A tleap script that builds the chain and sets N, CA, C and O, in Angstrom:
source leaprc.protein.ff14SB
mol = sequence {
  NMET VAL ARG GLU ALA VAL ALA SER LEU LYS
  ASP VAL ASP ALA VAL VAL LEU LEU VAL GLU
  ALA ASP ARG PRO VAL THR ASP GLU ASP ARG
  HIE ILE ILE ASN SER LEU LYS GLY LEU LYS
  CYS PRO VAL ILE LEU CARG
}
set mol.1.N position { 8.950 -3.753 -6.447 }
set mol.1.CA position { 9.527 -2.832 -7.404 }
set mol.1.C position { 10.940 -3.274 -7.801 }
set mol.1.O position { 11.278 -3.265 -8.985 }
set mol.2.N position { 11.756 -3.656 -6.832 }
set mol.2.CA position { 13.122 -4.088 -7.139 }
set mol.2.C position { 13.090 -5.343 -7.994 }
set mol.2.O position { 13.879 -5.478 -8.929 }
set mol.3.N position { 12.184 -6.261 -7.680 }
set mol.3.CA position { 12.061 -7.494 -8.453 }
set mol.3.C position { 11.768 -7.186 -9.931 }
set mol.3.O position { 12.339 -7.805 -10.829 }
set mol.4.N position { 10.882 -6.235 -10.163 }
set mol.4.CA position { 10.545 -5.838 -11.532 }
set mol.4.C position { 11.743 -5.202 -12.228 }
set mol.4.O position { 11.994 -5.465 -13.404 }
set mol.5.N position { 12.477 -4.371 -11.507 }
set mol.5.CA position { 13.656 -3.715 -12.088 }
set mol.5.C position { 14.711 -4.748 -12.465 }
set mol.5.O position { 15.290 -4.673 -13.549 }
set mol.6.N position { 14.966 -5.705 -11.590 }
set mol.6.CA position { 15.963 -6.743 -11.874 }
set mol.6.C position { 15.503 -7.603 -13.047 }
set mol.6.O position { 16.311 -7.961 -13.904 }
set mol.7.N position { 14.221 -7.938 -13.093 }
set mol.7.CA position { 13.694 -8.762 -14.187 }
set mol.7.C position { 13.810 -8.046 -15.530 }
set mol.7.O position { 13.955 -8.701 -16.562 }
set mol.8.N position { 13.751 -6.727 -15.536 }
set mol.8.CA position { 13.807 -5.974 -16.791 }
set mol.8.C position { 15.229 -5.783 -17.302 }
set mol.8.O position { 15.407 -5.262 -18.403 }
set mol.9.N position { 16.245 -6.185 -16.549 }
set mol.9.CA position { 17.631 -5.961 -16.959 }
set mol.9.C position { 17.972 -6.656 -18.269 }
set mol.9.O position { 18.873 -6.209 -18.979 }
set mol.10.N position { 17.283 -7.727 -18.603 }
set mol.10.CA position { 17.593 -8.439 -19.846 }
set mol.10.C position { 17.194 -7.655 -21.080 }
set mol.10.O position { 17.606 -7.995 -22.189 }
set mol.11.N position { 16.390 -6.599 -20.902 }
set mol.11.CA position { 15.876 -5.824 -22.025 }
set mol.11.C position { 16.525 -4.445 -22.183 }
set mol.11.O position { 16.056 -3.643 -22.991 }
set mol.12.N position { 17.579 -4.153 -21.440 }
set mol.12.CA position { 18.166 -2.810 -21.483 }
set mol.12.C position { 19.381 -2.761 -22.399 }
set mol.12.O position { 20.000 -3.784 -22.687 }
set mol.13.N position { 19.715 -1.542 -22.856 }
set mol.13.CA position { 20.892 -1.331 -23.701 }
set mol.13.C position { 22.129 -0.983 -22.883 }
set mol.13.O position { 23.252 -1.249 -23.311 }
set mol.14.N position { 21.931 -0.392 -21.712 }
set mol.14.CA position { 23.035 -0.018 -20.825 }
set mol.14.C position { 22.467 0.216 -19.426 }
set mol.14.O position { 21.274 0.461 -19.253 }
set mol.15.N position { 23.354 0.133 -18.432 }
set mol.15.CA position { 22.965 0.371 -17.049 }
set mol.15.C position { 23.932 1.380 -16.446 }
set mol.15.O position { 25.146 1.260 -16.613 }
set mol.16.N position { 23.396 2.368 -15.750 }
set mol.16.CA position { 24.208 3.313 -14.989 }
set mol.16.C position { 23.753 3.213 -13.535 }
set mol.16.O position { 22.584 3.448 -13.229 }
set mol.17.N position { 24.674 2.865 -12.646 }
set mol.17.CA position { 24.368 2.752 -11.223 }
set mol.17.C position { 25.094 3.873 -10.490 }
set mol.17.O position { 26.323 3.943 -10.510 }
set mol.18.N position { 24.340 4.738 -9.852 }
set mol.18.CA position { 24.908 5.844 -9.083 }
set mol.18.C position { 24.859 5.499 -7.604 }
set mol.18.O position { 23.813 5.105 -7.088 }
set mol.19.N position { 25.974 5.644 -6.931 }
set mol.19.CA position { 26.037 5.387 -5.493 }
set mol.19.C position { 26.648 6.595 -4.796 }
set mol.19.O position { 27.396 7.369 -5.394 }
set mol.20.N position { 26.317 6.733 -3.535 }
set mol.20.CA position { 26.889 7.820 -2.742 }
set mol.20.C position { 28.252 7.373 -2.221 }
set mol.20.O position { 28.349 6.383 -1.496 }
set mol.21.N position { 29.291 8.095 -2.585 }
set mol.21.CA position { 30.651 7.714 -2.217 }
set mol.21.C position { 30.941 7.907 -0.733 }
set mol.21.O position { 31.892 7.329 -0.209 }
set mol.22.N position { 30.134 8.710 -0.055 }
set mol.22.CA position { 30.413 8.998 1.354 }
set mol.22.C position { 29.637 8.094 2.316 }
set mol.22.O position { 29.589 8.369 3.515 }
set mol.23.N position { 29.031 7.024 1.805 }
set mol.23.CA position { 28.360 6.083 2.696 }
set mol.23.C position { 28.846 4.677 2.385 }
set mol.23.O position { 29.231 4.388 1.252 }
set mol.24.N position { 28.832 3.806 3.380 }
set mol.24.CA position { 29.340 2.443 3.157 }
set mol.24.C position { 28.435 1.647 2.202 }
set mol.24.O position { 27.247 1.932 2.058 }
set mol.25.N position { 29.035 0.650 1.563 }
set mol.25.CA position { 28.276 -0.248 0.694 }
set mol.25.C position { 27.396 -1.132 1.568 }
set mol.25.O position { 27.865 -1.695 2.558 }
set mol.26.N position { 26.123 -1.256 1.207 }
set mol.26.CA position { 25.172 -2.047 1.984 }
set mol.26.C position { 24.933 -3.400 1.309 }
set mol.26.O position { 25.375 -3.628 0.183 }
set mol.27.N position { 24.232 -4.287 2.005 }
set mol.27.CA position { 23.851 -5.573 1.424 }
set mol.27.C position { 22.963 -5.367 0.196 }
set mol.27.O position { 23.049 -6.120 -0.774 }
set mol.28.N position { 22.116 -4.349 0.245 }
set mol.28.CA position { 21.253 -4.047 -0.897 }
set mol.28.C position { 22.089 -3.627 -2.100 }
set mol.28.O position { 21.814 -4.038 -3.227 }
set mol.29.N position { 23.122 -2.796 -1.856 }
set mol.29.CA position { 24.027 -2.390 -2.930 }
set mol.29.C position { 24.694 -3.617 -3.548 }
set mol.29.O position { 24.773 -3.738 -4.770 }
set mol.30.N position { 25.169 -4.520 -2.704 }
set mol.30.CA position { 25.823 -5.736 -3.187 }
set mol.30.C position { 24.862 -6.589 -4.014 }
set mol.30.O position { 25.253 -7.161 -5.031 }
set mol.31.N position { 23.613 -6.671 -3.577 }
set mol.31.CA position { 22.608 -7.436 -4.318 }
set mol.31.C position { 22.420 -6.853 -5.719 }
set mol.31.O position { 22.366 -7.593 -6.702 }
set mol.32.N position { 22.322 -5.543 -5.804 }
set mol.32.CA position { 22.147 -4.889 -7.102 }
set mol.32.C position { 23.375 -5.124 -7.980 }
set mol.32.O position { 23.241 -5.469 -9.154 }
set mol.33.N position { 24.552 -4.942 -7.424 }
set mol.33.CA position { 25.787 -5.127 -8.186 }
set mol.33.C position { 25.897 -6.566 -8.681 }
set mol.33.O position { 26.281 -6.794 -9.828 }
set mol.34.N position { 25.567 -7.534 -7.837 }
set mol.34.CA position { 25.610 -8.938 -8.258 }
set mol.34.C position { 24.587 -9.221 -9.354 }
set mol.34.O position { 24.827 -10.062 -10.220 }
set mol.35.N position { 23.457 -8.532 -9.325 }
set mol.35.CA position { 22.438 -8.707 -10.357 }
set mol.35.C position { 22.931 -8.195 -11.714 }
set mol.35.O position { 22.461 -8.645 -12.759 }
set mol.36.N position { 23.868 -7.265 -11.692 }
set mol.36.CA position { 24.392 -6.680 -12.926 }
set mol.36.C position { 25.492 -7.526 -13.561 }
set mol.36.O position { 25.791 -7.372 -14.745 }
set mol.37.N position { 26.086 -8.410 -12.783 }
set mol.37.CA position { 27.161 -9.254 -13.309 }
set mol.37.C position { 26.604 -10.180 -14.383 }
set mol.37.O position { 25.522 -10.747 -14.233 }
set mol.38.N position { 27.334 -10.318 -15.431 }
set mol.38.CA position { 26.938 -11.220 -16.486 }
set mol.38.C position { 26.021 -10.606 -17.543 }
set mol.38.O position { 25.650 -11.276 -18.506 }
set mol.39.N position { 25.657 -9.340 -17.368 }
set mol.39.CA position { 24.840 -8.688 -18.391 }
set mol.39.C position { 25.659 -8.506 -19.654 }
set mol.39.O position { 26.878 -8.349 -19.594 }
set mol.40.N position { 25.001 -8.527 -20.779 }
set mol.40.CA position { 25.676 -8.380 -22.069 }
set mol.40.C position { 25.770 -6.916 -22.504 }
set mol.40.O position { 26.307 -6.624 -23.573 }
set mol.41.N position { 25.261 -6.006 -21.698 }
set mol.41.CA position { 25.286 -4.577 -22.043 }
set mol.41.C position { 26.325 -3.862 -21.176 }
set mol.41.O position { 26.774 -4.409 -20.169 }
set mol.42.N position { 26.705 -2.645 -21.563 }
set mol.42.CA position { 27.634 -1.871 -20.734 }
set mol.42.C position { 27.014 -1.542 -19.371 }
set mol.42.O position { 25.836 -1.197 -19.275 }
set mol.43.N position { 27.833 -1.658 -18.323 }
set mol.43.CA position { 27.418 -1.301 -16.963 }
set mol.43.C position { 28.397 -0.248 -16.457 }
set mol.43.O position { 29.607 -0.469 -16.444 }
set mol.44.N position { 27.869 0.886 -16.046 }
set mol.44.CA position { 28.695 2.006 -15.564 }
set mol.44.C position { 28.360 2.249 -14.106 }
set mol.44.O position { 27.204 2.475 -13.748 }
set mol.45.N position { 29.386 2.199 -13.270 }
set mol.45.CA position { 29.236 2.453 -11.840 }
set mol.45.C position { 29.869 3.792 -11.535 }
set mol.45.O position { 31.062 3.982 -11.772 }
set mol.46.N position { 29.088 4.723 -11.012 }
set mol.46.CA position { 29.587 6.063 -10.678 }
set mol.46.C position { 29.287 6.349 -9.248 }
set mol.46.O position { 29.619 7.425 -8.751 }
savepdb mol mol.pdb
quit
């Protein structure tokens, strides 16, 4: 499922990533954030 989501990033108009502020950043979070780098669309981290 994650592989499909990451592969579809080239077709989106914007990305909104919601994270829980009261928990530490995980390796999975870092992987997602790194996947968003370099996108040509707006990326919003909340």
